N, C-alpha and C positions, 0 to 999 in steps of 0.2 A: 941316636934313637934310644929312648929309655921308657920302660913301663915298670910300674911297681904293682905287684899283686900280693895281697896279704895271704898268709897261710890259711886263714879262715875262708877267704874267697876261693882259693885253689881247692880246698877240701869240699866246699859247696858245689863247685862244678864237677868234681870227681864223683861225688855222691849222686847229684841230680842227673848226671849224664852217663852214669855207669862206666866211668873211665878207669883204665888200668894204668899203672906206671909205664911210661914210654909212649902213651897215646899222645896224639897231636890235637890241639884245639886252636882253630883260627879265630882271631879277633879282627873284626872288620867294621868299617863305617856303614851304618844302616840309616837310611833316610826315612823319616816318619816315625819317630819314637812314640811310645805310649803317651797320648794326651798332649804331646808337644808340637807335633807337626814338623819337628826339626830333626836333628841328628841324634843317634844313639849308637851303642856298641852291639853288633851282632856276633854270634858265635856259631861255629860250624866245625864238625869233625872232618878234617881234610889233611892232605899232605902239603907241607910248605913248598913254596917256590924256592929256587936256588938262592935268591937274593933276600929271602925273608929274614926278619929279625926274630930270634928264638930266645925264649926265657923259660928255663925249667923251674917249676915250683911244685913241691909235693909229688914229684915224679911225673907230672904232666908237662908236656912241651907246648907252652903257649907260643903262638907266633903271629906276626903281623907282616903281610906282604907289602911290598914297596908302595903300591898305590893307596894304601890306607895309613901310611906312616904320618902324613900331614896332620891327621886328626888325633891319632893315638899316641904320638910322641909326647912324653911327659905325663901320661895318664896314671893316676893312682886308682887301683881297683880294690875295694874293701868290702867286707860282708859283716852285717850286724845281725847275728842270729836271733837276738831278742825280738826283732821286728821282721826277720826274714827279708832283709833288704840288701841288695848289691848296690854299692855306691861307686859312681864313676866321676872323678874330679880331675881337673887339669889346671894347674896354676897359670898356664899360658892363656887360659880362656876364662872370662868372667862367667859365661853361660855356655856349658858344653852342648846344650840342645840347639843353640843358635850362635855358633862361633862367628867372630868377625874376621 
């Protein structure tokens, strides 16, 4: 399991969600993304399961529970502040909204 979260993306979540160092943020598969009718990444402030993959970035503990790893494994999460846009890409998938 591997997830890459840019410093800018981590700071964006920290700011937008009022998070403090040590807080946990769950990344999960969400069905019905904006305008796509497909898959996207959801976020929620929760405590990880014992088997969760955890990645610390900028003091925030991002985690993915086992049931969501099929989609998020290999994901790169970046943030472009010039257009206020979080980007989710995965080289394993041609189209992250409609993975095959």
